[in-house]
PDB file as gemmi writes it, atoms N, CA and C in Angstrom:
CRYST1    1.000    1.000    1.000  90.00  90.00  90.00 P 1                      
ATOM      1  N   MET A   1     108.730  93.748  52.329  1.00  0.00           N  
ATOM      2  CA  MET A   1     109.338  95.300  52.308  1.00  0.00           C  
ATOM      3  C   MET A   1     110.132  93.945  53.475  1.00  0.00           C  
ATOM      4  N   ALA A   2     111.950  94.498  53.878  1.00  0.00           N  
ATOM      5  CA  ALA A   2     112.053  93.770  54.974  1.00  0.00           C  
ATOM      6  C   ALA A   2     112.291  94.804  56.523  1.00  0.00           C  
ATOM      7  N   ARG A   3     112.641  94.044  57.578  1.00  0.00           N  
ATOM      8  CA  ARG A   3     112.535  94.423  58.382  1.00  0.00           C  
ATOM      9  C   ARG A   3     114.183  95.683  59.043  1.00  0.00           C  
ATOM     10  N   ASN A   4     114.033  96.367  59.334  1.00  0.00           N  
ATOM     11  CA  ASN A   4     115.094  97.782  59.585  1.00  0.00           C  
ATOM     12  C   ASN A   4     115.813  96.286  60.641  1.00  0.00           C  
ATOM     13  N   SER A   5     117.056  95.965  61.121  1.00  0.00           N  
ATOM     14  CA  SER A   5     117.554  95.265  62.482  1.00  0.00           C  
ATOM     15  C   SER A   5     117.867  96.957  63.434  1.00  0.00           C  
ATOM     16  N   ASP A   6     117.730  97.760  63.361  1.00  0.00           N  
ATOM     17  CA  ASP A   6     117.969  98.864  63.981  1.00  0.00           C  
ATOM     18  C   ASP A   6     117.096  99.635  64.426  1.00  0.00           C  
ATOM     19  N   ASN A   7     115.762  98.948  64.072  1.00  0.00           N  
ATOM     20  CA  ASN A   7     114.578  99.409  64.543  1.00  0.00           C  
ATOM     21  C   ASN A   7     114.105  98.440  65.295  1.00  0.00           C  
ATOM     22  N   LEU A   8     114.580  99.005  67.080  1.00  0.00           N  
ATOM     23  CA  LEU A   8     113.812  97.981  68.441  1.00  0.00           C  
ATOM     24  C   LEU A   8     112.850  98.128  68.827  1.00  0.00           C  
ATOM     25  N   LEU A   9     110.972  98.535  67.517  1.00  0.00           N  
ATOM     26  CA  LEU A   9     110.568  99.163  68.392  1.00  0.00           C  
ATOM     27  C   LEU A   9     109.456  98.021  68.358  1.00  0.00           C  
ATOM     28  N   GLY A  10     108.945  97.897  69.218  1.00  0.00           N  
ATOM     29  CA  GLY A  10     107.948  96.877  68.901  1.00  0.00           C  
ATOM     30  C   GLY A  10     108.457  95.413  70.264  1.00  0.00           C  
ATOM     31  N   LEU A  11     109.586  95.140  70.238  1.00  0.00           N  
ATOM     32  CA  LEU A  11     110.011  94.248  71.167  1.00  0.00           C  
ATOM     33  C   LEU A  11     110.308  94.372  72.510  1.00  0.00           C  
ATOM     34  N   GLY A  12     109.634  93.378  72.684  1.00  0.00           N  
ATOM     35  CA  GLY A  12     110.087  93.190  74.188  1.00  0.00           C  
ATOM     36  C   GLY A  12     108.857  93.714  74.920  1.00  0.00           C  
ATOM     37  N   GLY A  13     107.501  93.488  74.074  1.00  0.00           N  
ATOM     38  CA  GLY A  13     106.223  92.987  74.858  1.00  0.00           C  
ATOM     39  C   GLY A  13     105.762  94.446  75.064  1.00  0.00           C  
ATOM     40  N   GLN A  14     104.339  94.536  76.193  1.00  0.00           N  
ATOM     41  CA  GLN A  14     104.185  95.562  76.749  1.00  0.00           C  
ATOM     42  C   GLN A  14     104.502  96.133  78.118  1.00  0.00           C  
ATOM     43  N   ARG A  15     104.676  97.068  78.450  1.00  0.00           N  
ATOM     44  CA  ARG A  15     105.188  98.215  80.114  1.00  0.00           C  
ATOM     45  C   ARG A  15     104.220  97.180  80.949  1.00  0.00           C  
ATOM     46  N   ASN A  16     105.051  96.704  82.052  1.00  0.00           N  
ATOM     47  CA  ASN A  16     104.673  96.836  83.435  1.00  0.00           C  
ATOM     48  C   ASN A  16     104.262  98.249  84.394  1.00  0.00           C  
ATOM     49  N   THR A  17     103.113  98.218  84.808  1.00  0.00           N  
ATOM     50  CA  THR A  17     102.374  99.567  84.962  1.00  0.00           C  
ATOM     51  C   THR A  17     103.506  99.631  87.087  1.00  0.00           C  
ATOM     52  N   VAL A  18     103.968 100.042  86.916  1.00  0.00           N  
ATOM     53  CA  VAL A  18     104.714 100.395  88.635  1.00  0.00           C  
ATOM     54  C   VAL A  18     103.640 101.582  89.195  1.00  0.00           C  
ATOM     55  N   SER A  19     103.850 100.428  90.823  1.00  0.00           N  
ATOM     56  CA  SER A  19     102.720 101.827  91.407  1.00  0.00           C  
ATOM     57  C   SER A  19     104.020 102.419  92.019  1.00  0.00           C  
ATOM     58  N   ARG A  20     103.428 103.768  92.683  1.00  0.00           N  
ATOM     59  CA  ARG A  20     104.535 105.083  93.263  1.00  0.00           C  
ATOM     60  C   ARG A  20     105.324 104.230  94.190  1.00  0.00           C  
ATOM     61  N   GLY A  21     104.282 103.312  95.577  1.00  0.00           N  
ATOM     62  CA  GLY A  21     105.408 103.277  96.730  1.00  0.00           C  
ATOM     63  C   GLY A  21     106.240 101.378  95.812  1.00  0.00           C  
ATOM     64  N   ALA A  22     106.036 101.418  94.944  1.00  0.00           N  
ATOM     65  CA  ALA A  22     107.241  99.911  94.589  1.00  0.00           C  
ATOM     66  C   ALA A  22     108.588 101.177  93.589  1.00  0.00           C  
ATOM     67  N   LEU A  23     107.769 102.722  92.692  1.00  0.00           N  
ATOM     68  CA  LEU A  23     108.889 103.572  92.471  1.00  0.00           C  
ATOM     69  C   LEU A  23     109.787 103.906  93.717  1.00  0.00           C  
ATOM     70  N   ARG A  24     109.351 104.093  94.998  1.00  0.00           N  
ATOM     71  CA  ARG A  24     109.691 104.540  95.954  1.00  0.00           C  
ATOM     72  C   ARG A  24     110.584 103.557  97.060  1.00  0.00           C  
ATOM     73  N   GLY A  25     110.824 102.442  96.275  1.00  0.00           N  
ATOM     74  CA  GLY A  25     111.799 101.418  97.457  1.00  0.00           C  
ATOM     75  C   GLY A  25     110.916 100.541  98.104  1.00  0.00           C  
ATOM     76  N   GLY A  26     109.530 100.767  98.045  1.00  0.00           N  
ATOM     77  CA  GLY A  26     109.021  99.150  98.407  1.00  0.00           C  
ATOM     78  C   GLY A  26     109.155  97.797  97.344  1.00  0.00           C  
ATOM     79  N   LYS A  27     108.411  97.426  99.033  1.00  0.00           N  
ATOM     80  CA  LYS A  27     108.819  95.964  97.569  1.00  0.00           C  
ATOM     81  C   LYS A  27     107.111  95.577  97.481  1.00  0.00           C  
ATOM     82  N   LYS A  28     106.350  94.777  96.609  1.00  0.00           N  
ATOM     83  CA  LYS A  28     105.481  94.381  95.660  1.00  0.00           C  
ATOM     84  C   LYS A  28     104.539  93.431  97.388  1.00  0.00           C  
ATOM     85  N   GLY A  29     103.591  94.464  97.559  1.00  0.00           N  
ATOM     86  CA  GLY A  29     102.939  93.784  98.598  1.00  0.00           C  
ATOM     87  C   GLY A  29     102.661  94.228  99.806  1.00  0.00           C  
ATOM     88  N   GLY A  30     104.609  94.611  99.985  1.00  0.00           N  
ATOM     89  CA  GLY A  30     105.077  95.076 100.998  1.00  0.00           C  
ATOM     90  C   GLY A  30     104.919  96.899 101.681  1.00  0.00           C  
ATOM     91  N   PRO A  31     105.217  96.969 102.979  1.00  0.00           N  
ATOM     92  CA  PRO A  31     105.139  98.562 102.903  1.00  0.00           C  
ATOM     93  C   PRO A  31     105.879  99.085 102.472  1.00  0.00           C  
ATOM     94  N   SER A  32     105.474 100.646 102.182  1.00  0.00           N  
ATOM     95  CA  SER A  32     106.524 101.190 100.909  1.00  0.00           C  
ATOM     96  C   SER A  32     107.322 102.431 101.983  1.00  0.00           C  
ATOM     97  N   GLY A  33     107.879 103.316 101.099  1.00  0.00           N  
ATOM     98  CA  GLY A  33     108.467 104.316 102.046  1.00  0.00           C  
ATOM     99  C   GLY A  33     110.326 104.328 102.650  1.00  0.00           C  
ATOM    100  N   PRO A  34     110.334 104.819 103.749  1.00  0.00           N  
ATOM    101  CA  PRO A  34     111.440 104.762 104.143  1.00  0.00           C  
ATOM    102  C   PRO A  34     112.089 103.857 104.559  1.00  0.00           C  
ATOM    103  N   SER A  35     113.101 103.265 104.760  1.00  0.00           N  
ATOM    104  CA  SER A  35     113.461 101.821 105.621  1.00  0.00           C  
ATOM    105  C   SER A  35     113.647 102.166 106.853  1.00  0.00           C  
ATOM    106  N   ALA A  36     113.674 101.610 108.214  1.00  0.00           N  
ATOM    107  CA  ALA A  36     113.322 101.900 109.453  1.00  0.00           C  
ATOM    108  C   ALA A  36     114.589 102.089 109.560  1.00  0.00           C  
ATOM    109  N   GLN A  37     116.061 101.727 109.010  1.00  0.00           N  
ATOM    110  CA  GLN A  37     117.126 102.759 109.275  1.00  0.00           C  
ATOM    111  C   GLN A  37     117.480 103.730 109.095  1.00  0.00           C  
ATOM    112  N   ALA A  38     116.659 104.420 108.483  1.00  0.00           N  
ATOM    113  CA  ALA A  38     116.361 105.729 107.885  1.00  0.00           C  
ATOM    114  C   ALA A  38     115.575 106.663 108.775  1.00  0.00           C  
ATOM    115  N   GLN A  39     114.859 106.011 109.250  1.00  0.00           N  
ATOM    116  CA  GLN A  39     114.098 106.592 110.085  1.00  0.00           C  
ATOM    117  C   GLN A  39     114.808 106.663 111.486  1.00  0.00           C  
ATOM    118  N   ASP A  40     115.575 105.698 111.583  1.00  0.00           N  
ATOM    119  CA  ASP A  40     116.426 105.778 113.235  1.00  0.00           C  
ATOM    120  C   ASP A  40     117.364 107.219 113.297  1.00  0.00           C  
ATOM    121  N   GLN A  41     117.816 106.880 111.677  1.00  0.00           N  
ATOM    122  CA  GLN A  41     118.943 108.443 111.385  1.00  0.00           C  
ATOM    123  C   GLN A  41     118.403 109.579 111.135  1.00  0.00           C  
ATOM    124  N   LYS A  42     116.783 109.881 110.682  1.00  0.00           N  
ATOM    125  CA  LYS A  42     116.677 110.960 110.589  1.00  0.00           C  
ATOM    126  C   LYS A  42     116.177 111.363 112.599  1.00  0.00           C  
ATOM    127  N   SER A  43     115.421 110.304 113.391  1.00  0.00           N  
ATOM    128  CA  SER A  43     115.308 110.906 114.423  1.00  0.00           C  
ATOM    129  C   SER A  43     116.560 111.124 115.379  1.00  0.00           C  
ATOM    130  N   GLU A  44     117.676 110.608 115.337  1.00  0.00           N  
ATOM    131  CA  GLU A  44     118.836 110.840 115.477  1.00  0.00           C  
ATOM    132  C   GLU A  44     119.022 112.324 115.448  1.00  0.00           C  
ATOM    133  N   LEU A  45     119.014 112.999 113.805  1.00  0.00           N  
ATOM    134  CA  LEU A  45     119.513 113.518 113.282  1.00  0.00           C  
ATOM    135  C   LEU A  45     119.110 115.563 114.133  1.00  0.00           C  
ATOM    136  N   LEU A  46     117.068 114.871 114.116  1.00  0.00           N  
ATOM    137  CA  LEU A  46     116.477 115.975 114.929  1.00  0.00           C  
ATOM    138  C   LEU A  46     116.873 116.184 116.458  1.00  0.00           C  
ATOM    139  N   ARG A  47     116.889 115.212 116.895  1.00  0.00           N  
ATOM    140  CA  ARG A  47     117.592 114.987 118.161  1.00  0.00           C  
ATOM    141  C   ARG A  47     118.177 116.022 118.534  1.00  0.00           C  
ATOM    142  N   LYS A  48     119.452 115.945 117.827  1.00  0.00           N  
ATOM    143  CA  LYS A  48     120.525 116.594 117.763  1.00  0.00           C  
ATOM    144  C   LYS A  48     120.689 118.716 117.676  1.00  0.00           C  
ATOM    145  N   LEU A  49     119.584 118.433 116.066  1.00  0.00           N  
ATOM    146  CA  LEU A  49     118.916 119.709 116.302  1.00  0.00           C  
ATOM    147  C   LEU A  49     118.690 120.151 117.095  1.00  0.00           C  
ATOM    148  N   LYS A  50     117.656 119.950 118.163  1.00  0.00           N  
ATOM    149  CA  LYS A  50     116.993 120.176 118.989  1.00  0.00           C  
ATOM    150  C   LYS A  50     117.797 120.565 120.475  1.00  0.00           C  
ATOM    151  N   GLU A  51     118.668 119.498 120.482  1.00  0.00           N  
ATOM    152  CA  GLU A  51     119.506 119.864 121.324  1.00  0.00           C  
ATOM    153  C   GLU A  51     120.262 121.182 121.121  1.00  0.00           C  
ATOM    154  N   LYS A  52     121.007 121.544 119.962  1.00  0.00           N  
ATOM    155  CA  LYS A  52     121.863 122.190 119.691  1.00  0.00           C  
ATOM    156  C   LYS A  52     120.571 123.565 119.784  1.00  0.00           C  
ATOM    157  N   SER A  53     119.579 123.956 119.147  1.00  0.00           N  
ATOM    158  CA  SER A  53     119.195 124.753 119.308  1.00  0.00           C  
ATOM    159  C   SER A  53     118.754 124.993 120.871  1.00  0.00           C  
ATOM    160  N   GLU A  54     118.612 124.293 121.462  1.00  0.00           N  
ATOM    161  CA  GLU A  54     118.164 124.933 123.201  1.00  0.00           C  
ATOM    162  C   GLU A  54     119.371 125.382 123.259  1.00  0.00           C  
ATOM    163  N   LYS A  55     120.643 124.514 123.117  1.00  0.00           N  
ATOM    164  CA  LYS A  55     121.869 125.095 124.417  1.00  0.00           C  
ATOM    165  C   LYS A  55     121.953 126.476 123.778  1.00  0.00           C  
ATOM    166  N   ALA A  56     121.844 126.730 122.776  1.00  0.00           N  
ATOM    167  CA  ALA A  56     121.887 128.006 122.014  1.00  0.00           C  
ATOM    168  C   ALA A  56     121.072 129.170 123.181  1.00  0.00           C  
ATOM    169  N   LYS A  57     119.792 128.311 122.790  1.00  0.00           N  
ATOM    170  CA  LYS A  57     118.603 129.420 123.807  1.00  0.00           C  
ATOM    171  C   LYS A  57     119.194 129.456 125.219  1.00  0.00           C  
ATOM    172  N   GLU A  58     119.709 128.551 125.686  1.00  0.00           N  
ATOM    173  CA  GLU A  58     120.488 128.894 126.938  1.00  0.00           C  
ATOM    174  C   GLU A  58     121.783 129.386 127.246  1.00  0.00           C  
ATOM    175  N   ASP A  59     122.645 129.971 126.021  1.00  0.00           N  
ATOM    176  CA  ASP A  59     123.694 130.646 126.434  1.00  0.00           C  
ATOM    177  C   ASP A  59     123.121 131.748 126.013  1.00  0.00           C  
ATOM    178  N   GLY A  60     122.088 132.291 125.098  1.00  0.00           N  
ATOM    179  CA  GLY A  60     122.055 133.626 124.767  1.00  0.00           C  
ATOM    180  C   GLY A  60     121.528 133.998 123.316  1.00  0.00           C  
ATOM    181  N   ASP A  61     122.629 133.252 122.377  1.00  0.00           N  
ATOM    182  CA  ASP A  61     123.119 133.436 121.185  1.00  0.00           C  
ATOM    183  C   ASP A  61     122.015 133.783 120.260  1.00  0.00           C  
ATOM    184  N   GLY A  62     120.614 133.105 120.592  1.00  0.00           N  
ATOM    185  CA  GLY A  62     119.565 133.190 119.782  1.00  0.00           C  
ATOM    186  C   GLY A  62     119.822 132.524 118.968  1.00  0.00           C  
ATOM    187  N   GLU A  63     120.325 131.868 118.159  1.00  0.00           N  
ATOM    188  CA  GLU A  63     120.227 131.218 117.595  1.00  0.00           C  
ATOM    189  C   GLU A  63     120.876 129.539 117.241  1.00  0.00           C  
TER     190      GLU A  63                                                      
END                                                                             
């Protein structure tokens, strides 16, 4: 029986198991999660939103 050249099943070996941390951008053996730059951007955005909220309360808009 000749092997079908279009059938690639079984070629390439077994899959490696990949951890959740590696899937989310972590390096092997290193810390996973958001990068330092992403954390800085998030904290800056939160600071701006808090300032905007405080200013709105002072102005009496309520929002």
